[in-house]
C-alpha positions as CSV (number, residue, x, y, z in Angstrom):
1,X,83.9,4.1,-1.0
2,X,80.9,2.9,1.2
3,X,80.2,3.8,4.7
4,X,82.1,1.8,7.1
5,X,80.0,1.9,10.3
6,X,77.4,3.9,12.1
7,X,76.8,4.6,15.9
8,X,73.9,6.1,17.4
9,X,73.8,7.9,20.6
10,X,71.0,6.8,23.0
11,X,71.6,8.7,26.3
12,X,72.5,6.7,29.4
13,X,68.6,6.3,30.3
14,X,67.9,4.9,27.0
15,X,70.5,2.6,26.2
16,X,68.8,-0.7,27.3
17,X,65.7,0.2,25.4
18,X,67.6,0.7,22.3
19,X,69.9,-2.2,23.1
20,X,66.9,-4.7,23.3
21,X,65.1,-3.4,20.4
22,X,68.1,-3.5,17.9
23,X,69.0,-7.0,18.8
24,X,65.9,-8.2,17.9
25,X,64.9,-6.0,15.2
26,X,67.9,-6.7,13.1
27,X,68.1,-10.4,14.1
28,X,66.3,-11.3,10.8
29,X,69.2,-9.7,8.7
30,X,71.5,-12.0,10.5
31,X,73.1,-9.2,12.9
32,X,75.2,-10.8,15.7
33,X,76.7,-8.9,19.0
34,X,80.5,-8.2,18.0
35,X,81.1,-6.0,21.2
36,X,79.2,-5.0,24.4
37,X,80.1,-3.0,27.5
38,X,77.3,-3.4,29.9
39,X,75.1,-0.2,29.9
40,X,77.3,2.0,27.5
41,X,78.2,0.2,24.3
42,X,76.8,-2.3,21.8
43,X,78.7,-3.2,18.4
44,X,76.7,-5.3,16.0
45,X,77.6,-7.1,12.9
46,X,76.3,-9.3,10.0
47,X,77.1,-12.9,10.4
48,X,80.6,-13.2,8.4
49,X,81.1,-9.5,8.3
50,X,82.6,-6.7,10.0
51,X,81.0,-4.8,12.7
52,X,79.0,-1.6,11.3
53,X,76.5,-0.8,13.7
54,X,76.8,0.7,17.2
55,X,75.1,2.1,19.8
56,X,76.6,3.9,22.7
57,X,75.2,5.7,25.8
58,X,77.2,8.8,25.6
59,X,79.7,10.0,28.4
60,X,76.8,11.2,30.7
61,X,77.8,15.0,30.6
62,X,76.1,15.9,27.4
63,X,72.4,16.8,27.4
64,X,70.0,13.9,26.3
65,X,68.4,14.9,23.0
66,X,66.0,11.9,23.0
67,X,62.3,12.2,23.0
68,X,61.2,13.6,26.3
69,X,59.1,11.4,28.8
70,X,55.5,11.7,27.3
71,X,57.2,14.1,24.4
72,X,57.0,13.7,20.7
73,X,59.4,13.0,18.1
74,X,59.1,16.4,16.7
75,X,60.4,18.0,20.0
76,X,63.8,16.8,19.1
77,X,66.2,18.6,17.1
78,X,66.7,16.0,14.6
79,X,66.8,12.5,13.8
80,X,69.1,9.7,12.1
81,X,68.1,7.7,9.1
82,X,69.7,4.3,8.8
83,X,69.1,2.0,5.9
84,X,70.3,-1.9,5.8
85,X,70.5,-3.1,2.3
86,X,69.1,-7.0,2.0
87,X,69.3,-9.6,-0.4
88,X,65.8,-10.7,-0.9
89,X,62.4,-8.8,-1.1
90,X,61.0,-11.3,1.4
91,X,63.7,-10.2,4.2
92,X,62.3,-6.6,4.1
93,X,58.9,-8.2,5.3
94,X,60.7,-10.2,8.1
95,X,62.5,-7.4,9.3
96,X,59.6,-5.2,9.3
97,X,57.6,-7.4,11.4
98,X,60.4,-8.2,14.0
99,X,61.2,-4.5,14.1
100,X,57.5,-3.7,15.2
101,X,57.3,-6.7,17.4
102,X,60.4,-5.3,18.8
103,X,58.7,-2.3,19.8
104,X,59.2,-0.1,16.9
105,X,56.5,2.1,15.1
106,X,55.5,1.5,11.7
107,X,56.9,4.6,9.6
108,X,56.0,2.9,6.2
109,X,54.7,-0.6,5.5
110,X,57.0,-3.0,3.2
111,X,56.3,-1.9,-0.6
112,X,57.7,-0.7,-3.6
113,X,59.0,2.8,-3.5
114,X,58.4,3.9,-7.2
115,X,59.7,7.7,-6.4
116,X,63.1,6.0,-5.7
117,X,63.0,3.5,-8.5
118,X,60.6,0.7,-9.6
119,X,62.5,-1.9,-8.2
120,X,63.0,-0.1,-4.8
121,X,61.2,-2.2,-2.0
122,X,61.5,-1.1,1.4
123,X,59.8,-0.6,4.8
124,X,60.8,1.8,7.8
125,X,60.4,1.7,11.2
126,X,60.8,4.5,14.2
127,X,63.2,3.2,16.8
128,X,62.4,3.7,20.4
129,X,64.0,7.0,20.1
130,X,62.2,8.1,16.9
131,X,65.3,7.3,14.5
132,X,64.1,6.1,10.9
133,X,65.4,2.9,10.3
134,X,64.8,1.3,7.0
135,X,65.4,-2.1,5.3
136,X,65.2,-2.3,1.4
137,X,65.8,-4.4,-1.3
138,X,66.8,-2.9,-4.7
139,X,66.6,-5.5,-7.7
140,X,68.5,-3.6,-10.1
141,X,71.9,-2.1,-9.0
142,X,73.1,1.0,-10.3
143,X,71.7,4.7,-10.3
144,X,71.6,5.7,-13.7
């Protein structure tokens, strides 16, 4: 059974930057706003599909494990990896360009990833909190 949805915690101080980044970065993939509670929660969905990507600020009482001001991703206890499957190779390129333009840090330019499969084409961007976000096109379905 596939995963239904994912939610990334942003911490209250970084919610706005993460919101703005994902609205711009996921636009080429056809994502639109499903739900928004100002400053605390954002739900996105692909046009015509159910909501599957969420951001939340947290309850404000938990420590903010985001990147410390002026700090490094490596100073965090861990980071998430989220991959979006797309239906054509060119969409990976357009997504990567939009995500970098929105403030993401390139973590792997668009290209084939033969270590996964000869037909696996992907790109990677670090979001404002250092999470590794990927868009990929896999020309041949099935992991035989």
